[in-house]
C-alpha positions, 0 to 999 in steps of 0.5 A: 813381274819380278825382274831377274836380279842379273838385269838390275843395275846393282846386281853386278856393280863394277868395282871402283878401281880395276883389280890388281890381278886383272891381267892374270885373271884374264890369262886364267880365263883364256886358258880355260877358253883354250882348253874348251876349244882344243878339246872341242876340235881335237877329234877332227884329226884323232877320230880315225886313230880312236876308231883304229884303237877302240873300234866303232863306225862313222857315226861314232867318229862324229859323236866324238866331236858332236857329243862334246859340243852338244852337251856344252852348247845345251848347258852353257846358257844355264851355266851362266845363270848358275854363276849369277846365282851361286857365284862365278868363281865357285862355278868356274872352279867346279867346272874346271876341276870336273873338266879335268877329271872327265879328261882323265876318264877320256884318257883311260876309256876302254871302249867307244861308248865310255869315251863318248860318254866321257866326252859328253861329261867334258862338255857339260862341265865345260859349260859350267866353267866357260860362261863365268869368265866373261862375267868375272872379267867385266867385274875386274876390268874398268870400262876403259880396258874392258874392250882390250880384254874382250878383243883377245878372245877372238884370236884365242878362240880361232887359234885354239879351234884350229890348234886342236887338230894340229896338237892332236896330230903332233901328239899322235905322231910322237906317241910317247910310251905307246899312248897314241890318242890318249895323250891328247886328254892327259895333257889336260890334267896339268892345264886344268889344275893350273886353271883351278889354282889360278882361279882360287888364287886371283879371282875375286870371290862373289857370293852370287845373288839368291834372287836369281832363278833358273827357268827349268822349262826354258832350259829343258826346251833348249836341251830337247831342241838341240838333241832332237836336231843333231841326233838324227843328222848324225845317225840318219845316214847309217840308219837309212834315213827312216821316218823317225829322223825327220820327225825328230828334226821337226820336233827339235824345230818346234822345241826351239820355237817354244823356247823363243816364246817361253823367253818372252813370258817367263819370270826367270828367262834363261836369256836376259830379255833386254839383250833380245832388244839389241840389234847388234846382239841379235844380228851378231848371234845370227852371223855367229850361227852361220860362221861356226856352222861352216867352220866346224864342218869344214875342219872335220871334212878337210881332216877326213879328206886328208886322212881317208882320201889322201892317206895322210898320217895324223901328223901330216894332217896336222901339218896340212892344217897349219896354214889355217892357223897361220892365216888366222894368226896373221889376220888377227894382227891387223883385224883390231885396227881394221875394225876401227876403220871398216866397222861391220864391213870388215865382217863382209871382207872376212867372209868373202875371203873365207868363201874364196878360200873354200872355193879354192879347196873345192877346185883343188880337190876336184882337179886333183893337182899335187896335195900340197896345193891344198895349203894355199886355199887353206891359208886363204880360209884362215885369213878370212876366219881371222878377220871375222872371229875377233871382230864378231866376238867383240861386237856382240859382247860390246852390245851388252852392259856389265850386268848382261855380260854373263848371259850374253857370253853364255848365249854366244858360246852356246850358239858357237858350240851348237853351230859347230855340232850342227856343222859336224853333223851336216858336213860329216853326213855329206862327206860320208855319203859321197865317200866310198871307202871300198873304192880303189880311189875314194876320190874327193867328192866329200871335200868338194861338196863340203867346201861348196856347202861352207861357201854357201854358209859364208854367203848367208853370213855375209847377208846376215851382217846387214842385220847389224847396225852401222857403227854410228847407229850402234853407238847412238843406241848404246848411249840411249840405253845408258841414259835410260838406265841412269 
């Protein structure tokens, strides 16, 4: 059997000294990461404004987010392998430039169909850009500083994910020149251009490895499985849940099962097979799936409740979500030091705090006190998310050797986006089933039920944390892997 080139010790040899522009390169990669997460979440607030301007129904509102995250997640692991083959800087620049052009199409879309198609293009091109960053950082940072660099991703990912709705609400409220929601995409143009220029100026060029091969069957199975699961969850409610929705879901599960088997037999697997033998990596991905399914769905349901049930404007909704961002920021300040002392127990603590906050949201919505009281449990949710996000990302990437980082980061980001798409589909369906827009008082059942579902995902995630090795076990396993490699 031919060993994929990216798994060999010499495929991505670390430089003898750290790159002189490594911190600028980190800033460029973080900018790209923020761009992706901002655009993945802006429609949680902007979707009602888009529907008011362009038309469309409830399913269209869900597809504005799910179309992006689905395309991104499906192509992300393959995007990481393409970087191994053709060069990481080249793919980063191509993805960033294409993402910027797709943003311009979004900003000028004349219809919901064009906008959803452009959002899918955004996600696909983002999938070329994002996985290259982790591989580049592994090459320009030495082992002593690499952990510090990777630790910045958790807070940035969490804050950008929440900052998207806040930014969307603010821009819609300002409404300069009558641009309304279109300004959300126009601001991507200078930011995307900055990412392209920064990459060309500071990122080291690498030729790629012509021996790396992409498994088209494996990539096709991932794409089919994701689309077949998410599509019926979004369209099923409006279609009345016909038989084909359940058939699609079953076919999607079968496709994922076939993908798992394919990875064990393929000569050029989509995911580097050595990663699947690491408990810290596999366990971390399991926790990631539960965590981001709940978080992605909660952001949508909370935004819809604020606007459709409570009648708040986009800007008022953005302000109502700001405690979530504040909680993430505060918790992210203490999480690195707490992770050193508590290890995986910090994940239990964070998921417990998040679950407490979601139960608070359900209670406040059910009992109907003043709307501002929602900000208290929203802050608690943010604190829990901030404790989990950075710790989870760092533990997953720390399990990967430098030669595995590109594949590991692609898998992590892909699972995050696919889980978010699944959360949007499931929680969006739950909300619209419970929401009666024709009633004089639509009520808060959508948020109550949605928050309880998210609480359940927190409990599932806490149970899955037990799959992660304890710190001492993880360190011993890493030492064994390095001794074996040497």
